[in-house]
C-alpha positions as CSV (number, residue, x, y, z in Angstrom):
1,X,82.0,14.1,48.6
2,X,82.5,15.2,52.2
3,X,80.1,17.9,53.4
4,X,80.7,19.5,56.8
5,X,77.8,21.4,58.4
6,X,78.4,24.1,61.0
7,X,75.9,23.8,63.9
8,X,75.6,25.5,67.2
9,X,73.7,25.2,70.5
10,X,71.8,28.4,71.3
11,X,69.2,29.5,73.9
12,X,65.7,28.7,72.8
13,X,64.2,31.7,71.1
14,X,60.8,30.9,72.8
15,X,62.4,31.4,76.2
16,X,64.1,34.3,78.0
17,X,67.4,35.5,76.5
18,X,69.7,37.7,78.4
19,X,73.3,38.5,79.2
20,X,75.1,37.9,82.4
21,X,76.0,41.2,83.9
22,X,79.0,39.7,85.6
23,X,80.6,38.0,82.5
24,X,79.0,39.8,79.6
25,X,78.2,36.4,78.1
26,X,74.9,34.9,77.2
27,X,73.1,33.5,80.3
28,X,72.6,29.9,79.0
29,X,70.7,29.0,82.2
30,X,68.0,31.5,81.5
31,X,66.2,29.2,79.1
32,X,66.3,25.8,77.4
33,X,69.1,25.3,74.9
34,X,68.5,23.9,71.4
35,X,70.3,23.3,68.1
36,X,70.0,26.5,66.2
37,X,67.3,26.2,63.6
38,X,69.4,27.7,60.8
39,X,72.0,25.1,61.4
40,X,69.4,22.4,61.2
41,X,68.3,23.8,57.8
42,X,71.9,23.8,56.7
43,X,72.1,20.1,57.7
44,X,69.0,19.4,55.8
45,X,70.6,20.7,52.6
46,X,73.5,18.4,53.1
47,X,71.4,15.4,54.0
48,X,69.0,15.9,51.1
49,X,72.0,15.8,48.7
50,X,73.4,12.7,50.5
51,X,70.0,11.0,50.2
52,X,70.3,11.0,46.4
53,X,74.1,10.9,46.0
54,X,75.7,7.6,47.2
55,X,79.1,8.0,48.7
56,X,78.4,11.4,50.3
57,X,79.6,11.8,53.9
58,X,78.0,14.4,56.1
59,X,79.8,15.6,59.2
60,X,78.5,18.1,61.8
61,X,81.0,20.5,63.4
62,X,80.4,22.6,66.4
63,X,82.4,24.8,68.8
64,X,80.4,24.5,72.0
65,X,80.7,23.9,75.8
66,X,81.1,20.2,76.8
67,X,77.5,20.3,78.1
68,X,76.3,20.8,74.5
69,X,77.3,17.3,73.4
70,X,73.7,16.0,73.6
71,X,72.5,18.9,71.5
72,X,75.2,18.4,68.8
73,X,74.3,14.7,68.8
74,X,70.9,15.6,67.4
75,X,72.7,16.2,64.1
76,X,73.7,12.5,64.2
77,X,70.1,11.5,64.9
78,X,69.0,13.5,61.9
79,X,71.3,11.6,59.7
80,X,74.9,12.9,59.8
81,X,77.6,10.2,59.7
82,X,79.8,11.7,62.4
83,X,80.3,14.7,64.6
84,X,83.2,16.9,65.7
85,X,82.9,19.1,68.8
86,X,85.6,21.6,69.8
87,X,85.6,22.0,73.6
88,X,88.0,24.1,75.6
89,X,87.7,26.5,78.6
90,X,89.8,29.0,76.6
91,X,87.0,29.5,74.2
92,X,84.7,31.0,76.9
93,X,83.5,34.3,75.4
94,X,85.3,33.8,72.1
95,X,84.8,36.5,69.5
96,X,84.1,36.1,65.8
97,X,87.8,36.0,64.9
98,X,88.7,33.3,67.4
99,X,85.6,31.3,66.5
100,X,86.4,31.4,62.8
101,X,90.0,30.5,63.5
102,X,89.0,27.5,65.5
103,X,86.4,26.2,63.0
104,X,88.9,26.6,60.1
105,X,91.5,24.6,62.0
106,X,89.0,21.9,62.8
107,X,87.9,21.8,59.1
108,X,91.5,21.5,58.0
109,X,91.9,18.6,60.3
110,X,88.7,16.9,59.4
111,X,88.9,17.6,55.6
112,X,86.0,18.8,53.5
113,X,84.7,19.4,50.0
114,X,81.9,21.7,51.0
115,X,81.1,23.5,54.2
116,X,77.5,24.7,54.9
117,X,76.5,27.1,57.6
118,X,73.6,29.3,58.4
119,X,73.6,33.0,57.6
120,X,72.8,34.2,61.2
121,X,72.8,32.4,64.5
122,X,69.9,33.4,66.8
123,X,72.2,34.3,69.7
124,X,75.2,36.2,68.3
125,X,73.6,37.3,65.0
126,X,77.1,38.1,63.6
127,X,76.5,36.8,60.1
128,X,80.2,36.7,59.4
129,X,81.5,33.3,60.4
130,X,81.1,31.4,57.0
131,X,82.9,34.2,55.1
132,X,85.6,34.5,57.7
133,X,86.2,30.7,57.7
134,X,86.4,30.7,53.9
135,X,89.0,33.5,54.0
136,X,91.2,31.7,56.5
137,X,90.9,28.4,54.5
138,X,91.6,30.4,51.2
139,X,88.6,28.8,49.5
140,X,85.6,30.5,47.6
141,X,82.5,31.4,49.5
142,X,78.9,32.0,48.5
143,X,76.8,33.4,51.3
144,X,73.2,34.1,52.1
145,X,71.9,31.6,49.6
146,X,68.1,31.1,49.3
147,X,68.5,28.1,47.0
148,X,71.4,25.7,46.7
149,X,72.5,23.2,43.9
150,X,75.4,21.0,44.7
151,X,77.2,19.5,41.7
152,X,80.3,17.3,41.0
153,X,82.9,20.0,41.2
154,X,80.9,23.2,42.1
155,X,78.1,24.6,44.2
156,X,75.7,27.2,42.9
157,X,72.7,29.1,44.4
158,X,70.5,32.1,44.5
159,X,71.2,35.2,46.5
160,X,68.5,37.8,46.9
161,X,69.4,41.5,47.4
162,X,67.3,44.6,47.7
163,X,67.5,45.3,44.0
164,X,68.2,42.1,42.3
165,X,68.5,38.3,42.4
166,X,71.9,36.9,41.8
167,X,73.0,33.5,40.6
168,X,76.3,32.6,42.1
169,X,78.7,29.7,41.6
170,X,81.8,28.5,43.4
171,X,84.2,25.8,42.6
172,X,84.8,23.1,45.3
173,X,86.2,23.1,47.9
174,X,84.0,26.0,49.1
175,X,82.1,27.4,52.0
176,X,78.4,28.5,51.7
177,X,75.8,29.9,54.0
178,X,72.1,29.6,53.6
179,X,69.0,31.6,54.7
180,X,65.7,30.6,56.2
181,X,64.2,30.3,52.7
182,X,65.6,26.8,52.6
183,X,63.3,23.9,53.7
184,X,62.7,23.0,57.3
185,X,64.9,20.3,58.7
186,X,63.7,16.7,59.1
187,X,62.8,15.3,62.5
188,X,65.0,12.6,64.0
189,X,63.1,9.3,64.1
190,X,63.6,6.5,66.7
191,X,65.9,4.6,64.4
192,X,68.1,7.7,63.9
193,X,68.2,8.4,67.6
194,X,69.3,4.9,68.4
195,X,71.9,4.9,65.6
196,X,73.3,8.2,66.8
197,X,74.6,6.6,69.9
198,X,77.0,4.4,67.9
199,X,78.2,7.0,65.4
200,X,81.7,8.6,65.6
201,X,81.8,11.6,67.9
202,X,85.2,13.3,68.2
203,X,86.0,16.0,70.8
204,X,88.9,18.3,70.1
205,X,90.8,20.8,72.3
206,X,92.6,24.0,71.4
207,X,95.9,22.2,72.0
208,X,95.1,19.6,69.4
209,X,94.2,22.3,67.0
210,X,97.4,24.2,67.9
211,X,95.6,27.4,68.7
212,X,96.4,29.8,71.5
213,X,93.3,31.8,72.5
214,X,95.5,34.4,74.2
215,X,97.9,34.9,71.3
216,X,99.1,38.5,71.5
217,X,99.6,38.6,67.7
218,X,96.1,37.6,66.9
219,X,93.1,40.0,66.8
220,X,90.9,39.4,69.8
221,X,88.0,41.4,71.3
222,X,86.6,41.4,74.8
223,X,83.6,42.9,76.6
224,X,84.7,45.8,78.8
225,X,81.3,46.9,80.1
226,X,77.6,46.3,79.8
227,X,74.4,47.2,81.5
228,X,70.8,46.1,81.4
229,X,68.5,47.6,78.8
230,X,66.5,50.4,80.5
231,X,62.8,49.9,81.0
232,X,60.5,51.3,78.3
233,X,59.1,54.7,79.1
234,X,55.8,56.2,78.0
235,X,56.1,58.1,74.7
236,X,55.1,61.6,74.0
237,X,51.4,61.9,73.2
238,X,50.3,64.6,70.8
239,X,46.7,65.7,71.1
240,X,45.2,67.4,68.1
241,X,43.9,70.8,69.0
242,X,44.2,72.2,65.6
243,X,48.0,72.3,65.8
244,X,49.0,68.6,65.8
245,X,50.9,69.0,62.6
246,X,53.1,71.7,64.1
247,X,53.6,69.8,67.3
248,X,54.7,66.7,65.4
249,X,57.1,68.7,63.3
250,X,58.6,70.3,66.4
251,X,59.0,66.9,68.1
252,X,60.8,65.5,65.0
253,X,63.1,68.5,64.9
254,X,63.9,68.4,68.6
255,X,64.8,64.7,68.4
256,X,66.8,65.1,65.2
257,X,64.4,62.8,63.3
258,X,63.7,65.3,60.5
């Protein structure tokens, strides 16, 4: 079985995160960059299955700047057999549609039985990429899984909703996404770090994937304006002088909160 895991370099959530007011893009120089934790958990799902299933090949796939190669290589140090990185200046500021199109094209080129991704990245927080990729590839998808069971010809799992817990199953090939309910990822050891330097690492361009980022017939979105978040202002303080209830009701009505 060939499992491809979608990973992504993101700004460290423990550092400052902000947008560039000139480009509208994430200011990646504002903090350290790391492999997104949810992507690491997705990789752990694949590696855990590979550990007990001989013949399983795990590949990490990422659409990132060229500078992110070292971050993507962490997936190899954790245990993936190979990595594929899509790098192209035309992808600067790519929206969800273009991102899904690129990942789907790379998956078709690489081949897969199962694709595993996270439910939400910590930078874009779109939550749509796995489902969009599955739609483009015309394969089943099972998203937001809090438990995963990979079988010979199918993948199943648990999806929690507000009012119920669902058991879902999809025939392979398929795309799934997982939540933070899955176990933490393993840490790369020294042996893994050294081995990662010799593992296959393929870099692809848009030309090789035959994708035009400026295709007029494709749906693309761009940022047309943005501004800094205004500073927080002091809230309204209501002092109880026997009429606090009325004052609170008036405030809610005035602000259309009631």
